[in-house]
N, C-alpha and C positions, 0 to 999 in steps of 0.2 A: 671903785667896786671891780673885783677881779672877775673877767668873763668866767663862765662855768662851761664845761665840755657839755655838749648836747645829749650825750648818751654815757651810760655807766661803763667807763673803760675798765673798772676793776673786774667786771664780769665777763665770763667766756661766752655767755649768752649774746653779747654785742657782736660777736664773730661768727655766729651759727650759718650765716649765709654767705660768709666770706668777708673781705674787708668792707667796712662801713664807709665807702666812698663819699656819701653825701655828709655825713657828720665830720668827716675829716676836712672836706672842702670848706665847710662852714668854719670850722676851728682855724684853717690857714687864712680865711679871709677876716678873722676877727683880729683886731690890733692886739699886741702883746701875746703872752702865753695863756692858755685857757687852764682853768682849776678843776681837778676832780676832787671833791670832798671825801673825807673819811668814809669807809664803807666796811661792813663785816668786821670791824675791829683793826683794818688796815688803814693807817695814816693817808692822808690826801696827798696829791702829787700835782705838779705841773708839767703839761704836755707840750713836747715840741714837735711841731708838725710841719714846718717851713724848712725847706732844704738848706738854706744858709745858716739858720739857727742850728740845725741838727749837725752840719760840719763843724761849727764852732765848737759845740759840746764834745763831740768825738775826739777833736785834736788838742783839746785842753784837758789832759789828765791831771793837772795840778788843782784846777778849780773844781773840776767834775770827777770825783773818784769812783773806780770800781769796787775799791776795797773797803772805804769806809762804811759803805752799806751794802745792801744786797743789789744784785742786778736785775731782780724782777720786781715786780710791783709790791708784791706783799712784804710785810716786816718779819724778820726773824731775830732770835735773840743772838748776843754777842757770842756765846759759846757756840752757836750754830755756824756762825760766820766761819770760824776757824775750823770746824770739822767739815764743812761742806766746800772750802775753798779749793779752786782749781786755778790754772793760769788765767781764765776769763775773768776771774774775780779779784785780779790783781793789778796793781799799778806799776809802772816802771820805777826803779830799775829791776825789781823782781821779776815782773812780767817779762821784762826783755830777755832776761838771762834764761828763764824757763823757755821761752818761745825759741831762742837760738839753738836749743838742743835738736830740734826736729825741723827747723825751717828750710834746710837744704833740700829736704825731701819732696818739699812743696814749690820749688821754685818753677817758673814756667816752662824753663828749659829741661829740668829734671821730670817734670810729670809727663813729657811727651814718651818717656820711656815705658810708661804704662798704658799706651794707646793700644797695643796688641791686646793685653789682658782685658782691658775695658770692651774693646770689640767683640771678643769671645763671649763675654757675659751678655752684651747686648744682642748679638746673634742667637744666643740660646734661648733668651727670654722671648724674642719676636718669634722664633720657631714655635714655641709653644702657644704663644697667641694666636699665630697663623692656623696651627693644626687644630685649634679648638673654634675657629671662626671667631674668636673674640673672648670676653670674660672680664674679670674685674681687673682693669687696667693697672690699678695700684698693687694688687697681690702678684700679679704675673709679671709686670714690667717695673713699676716705680720703686717697689721696695727692694727686690733682690738684687738690681745692678748697683746701686751705691753702697749697701751694705757689703757686698762682695768685693768690691774694689778697696775700701778702708779696712776691712778685715784682712785681704791680702797684704796690704801695706804693713799692718800691725802685726801678721803672723798668727791670725785666729784660723784654727782649721775649718774646712768648708763644713764639716758636719754641725758646727756650732753657729753658723750664720743665723738661721732662722730662730735659734734661742735668743740670740742678741736683738734679732728684729722685734721679737715680743717684749724683751726688755725695754727697748727705747719706747715702744708703743706706751708701755706702763709708765714710764718716765713722763712722757707727754700728757698721759691722763691726770697727773698730779697738778697739772695747771687748770683742769676742768673745775666743774663745780660739784662733781659727786665725790664723797669721800671714799678713800681707798681701804682695802682690808690691810691693817697694820702688820698682820702676821704672814702675808703671803711670801712665798719662797723661803719661809723659815726665818724671816726677819724678827729680831728681838729689839731693834735700835729704835729709839723714840722718832717718830716721822720727822718731828721738827728739826733733827740734826741730819736729815738727809736731803740731798739735792731733790727739787721738786716735790718734797714731802712724800716720796713715793718709795715703797719697799723695793722696787725694782733697782733703786740706786744701790741699796745693800747688796742685792743679789748680783749686780754688775761688778762690785767691789770684791765680792767672793770670788767671782770668775777671774777677775784680773789677778788677784794673789795668786789663785792656783797656776794659772798661766805663767806668771812671773817665776814661780817655784820651778816649773818645768824649763824655762828659758835659762834659768841659772844652771841647771844641770846640763842643758843641751843648748847652747847659744846657736842663734840663727841669724840669717841676712835679713832682719826685719826691724820696725819700729820698737818693738817690746824689748828686745835685746839692747838696742840703741838707748832706750830711756834707762834701762837698768844699768847701764855700764857709763852713763853720763854722770859727770860731777858738777855740782853748783857750789862754787866757793869752796872747793875742796872736798864737798860732801856729796854723797850719792842721795837719790830720792829716798824717803822713807816708805814703808808699805803704804802707808795713807796716801802720801802724795803720789805715790806710782799709781794707785788705784784711782784717785781723783783725776789724774792726768789721762789715764785709760779711758775712763768714763766719758770725758769731755771730747777726746778723739772719737770714739765710736759714736757719740751722739752728734757731735757737730759735723763729721764727715758723712754721716747716713742721713740725718732727719731732714736737714736743709735741702740736699740735692734731691731727696726722695720727694719732698713737696712739690719743688719746681717740676720735675718729671710727672708727677701727678697732674699738676696743672697743665702742662704741655698737651694732654689729650684734649682739654677743654679748649685751649687756643687753636689747635688744628682743626677741631669741629667749628669753632665760632669764626675763624679767619681762615677757611680753606684757599682763599684767593692769595694769600700772604706766602703761604707755604708752596703753592704752585709757582709764584715768582722765585722764590728761593731754589726750588727744583731746577728751575731753568737758568738761574744765575747763581751758582755756588759760592761766588765771592760774597754774597750777602749771609752766609751762614753764620759767621761770628756775630754780626750784628743781630740776627734774629735770636740767636743764643741769649745775648744780653737783654733783649726785649722780653722774651721767656722769664728771665730771672727778674727783671724789673717789674713786670706785670704781676709776677707770683708773690713776691716779697716774701719769702718763706718764713723768716724770722719777723714778727710783727713789730717787736720793739726791744730795747735794751733800756735799764735804768741807770742814772748816775746819782751820787749825793754830793750836793755842794759842800766845799770845803772853806770857802772864803767868801764874805759878802761880795755880791756882783749885780750885775744887770744884764738881762738878755731879752732882745726885741722890746726894750722899753719897761720890762717886768723886772721889779727889784726881788733879788733872792737872797735868802738867808742861809747862814750856815746850818747844815742838817736838811735843807729842803730836798725832796726828791724830785729829780727831773727825768721824765720818760721821753726818750727819742723814738718816736713813731716812724721807723723806716716805711711802713706801709702807707703813710702819709706823705712823707717826703718825695717819694718815688712818684707821685702823682702832682707835684706842686708844678701848677701852671706857669710860674715864673722860669722854671728850668726845662719843663718838658711841653713844648706847646702841644695843644690837643692831646693831653696826658692819657685818655681813656681809649685813644686809637692805637691798635697793635700794628706796628710797622717797622720793618727792618732797615727802612731808608730814613730813619729818625734822625734828624741833625744832632750831632754830638756836641751840645752846648756844655753839658756837665755829665759826668758819669753817675749812673744810678748808685744808690747808697744800701742796695740789698747785702752787699758785704761789709757794711759799715760805712762811716762817713770819713775814713781816713784816719791817719794817726796810728797810735801803737796797737789798737785792736783790730785793725783791718783784718779781714778774714784769711786766715793762713791758707785755707783750702780753695781760694778762689779759681786759681788755675786749673785745679782738678775738677772742680764742679763744671766750670765752663767746657773742659774736654769731654767729661762724660754726657753732658746734654748734647754737645755738638755730634758725639758719636751716634747717640741714639736717633736724634733728628735726621742725621744723613742716612742712616740704615733704614728708617721708615720711608724717606724719600726714594731710596735706591729701590726698594720692594715695591713702590708704588702703592703703599697702603693708605686707605682712606676708611672712614667710619660710615657705615650705612645708617647706624642709629648709635646713640649716646644717651645713658640714663642721667638723671639728677645727682649730682654729686652729694655724697654725705660727707660734711666737714668734721675735722677733727675738733672736739669741744674744747677750746683753749684760746686765751687771748694772747698767746705767746708764740705759738707756731700757726701758720696759715695753712694747715695740712688737709690732705682729703683722705678719708678712710676707705670710701667705696666709690667707684666710678664704673659702671657696667658699660662696656663697649661691644658692638659687633661690626665686624670688617665686611 
């Protein structure tokens, strides 16, 4: 008898108060993989909640495919797979060739060139927060910084940043339980053909196509121009491929770092002694950055599809089975992170966290950039001696995919 997950992981409601740690701990302690049966017309899936199992799936792209099925829990049609595909939905060697186009812009050495621009955005946001004596940390700090940074890299004009924030919010809304207005933004495409089943995906594609047209007329030193000029096997990206690539870059470069920055305010309020220690010993800064990222686990999961009969953790898997890697569970695996619910910058580095993936082909391209952005924010907060006199209850994003926060009121 296959063990069944103790909560409905199909549902965004299971994550309305953040990561369901109790349920995930129960699943980690259950032998084998746990099963979530079919729900709402979506087929059942196996959950991977232990660290070692997740790393195994992440690094074996032959057995566990991103391209054969969907990378999210819900099922989509074959024609939608092709229409929605971006780099993250592909396997090597195609994925590798696409990734190579932009990978140089995100190397640890290269991202250091962005430090000054990141610092300027951090200073501007904290100036606004201080001037008001507080406010919604998400709107004033967590949202503007990462969207500004990735838009700078892509070549998106400053006046369009808020528009793209709104679009990414609407993308994530597609992973919630409420149906979206299909004709929003003037969309006429069937939602099943759009990423996240959201009309915002159509709007972002339209924006990308318009920006590409402007860059073809006036090339610039940015990633949009680089993508337009790149060739894969002697051919340039089609309009649709470019739009999908652009949407992935904006979403991945913005949403994940934003979520970690949103949670940072909670961490600073819940664990003030940790940040006091870091303030006194700045050599701990990089360690506390990774603890913020681990604890936040901004992306809750990614799914893979089994391509050959195999066995994982004693559970037989058949071709076509859906396997869901819960980063938000593996990042609290007691076998890898002793006392996992403690927040500590002196955590023994037995294993790296998996918030950026479990290694292999799909390891997060922007990991170094995200670390730098969060580091600059923490250091600026410490330099200013900022602390919270009060903090409200967070309003979490309704999603079983992104561990985001919509609203968090703080007073300085």
